[in-house]
C-alpha positions, 0 to 999 in steps of 0.5 A, spaced: 535 337 763 533 329 761 526 330 763 526 336 758 529 332 752 524 327 753 518 331 753 521 335 747 521 328 744 513 327 746 512 334 743 515 332 737 511 326 736 505 329 737 507 335 732 509 330 727 502 326 728 498 333 728 502 335 721 500 328 718 493 329 720 492 336 717 495 334 711 490 328 710 495 322 711 494 320 718 497 314 717 503 316 715 504 320 721 506 314 725 510 311 719 514 318 719 515 318 727 517 310 727 523 312 722 525 318 726 525 313 732 529 308 729 534 313 726 535 316 733 536 310 736 541 307 731 544 313 732 545 313 739 547 306 739 553 308 734 555 313 738 555 309 744 559 303 740 554 298 742 552 296 735 559 296 732 562 289 733 570 289 733 575 288 738 576 292 744 583 295 742 581 297 736 575 301 739 580 304 744 584 307 739 578 310 735 575 313 741 576 321 742 582 323 746 580 328 751 574 327 756 570 333 754 569 330 747 567 323 750 562 327 754 559 331 748 558 324 744 555 321 750 551 327 751 548 327 744 547 319 744 543 320 750 539 326 748 538 322 741 535 316 745 531 320 749 528 324 743 527 318 739 524 313 744 517 317 744 517 316 737 519 309 737 514 307 742 508 311 739 509 308 732 510 301 735 504 301 739 500 304 733 502 298 729 501 293 735 494 296 736 491 297 729 494 290 726 
């Protein structure tokens, strides 16, 4: 399943670039892809609570109570990371090789 999610991230990055190219703004394609990538990676970091600086006991009290909701949050975080990673890699690579 994770391979399909990663491939859908690659396909969506290609589609974003194709739509931007058809609209005549090929340069904006990598910017939009970068925003999508960074946004999804930040969302995944927030869902995994890696970007929140707080004490352990506070985070433990804020965690979902049942195991199923914890798995659901982890699943959404992993999927967001796997979709956002191709967008970020494309935008970062484009930025490095065109500057």
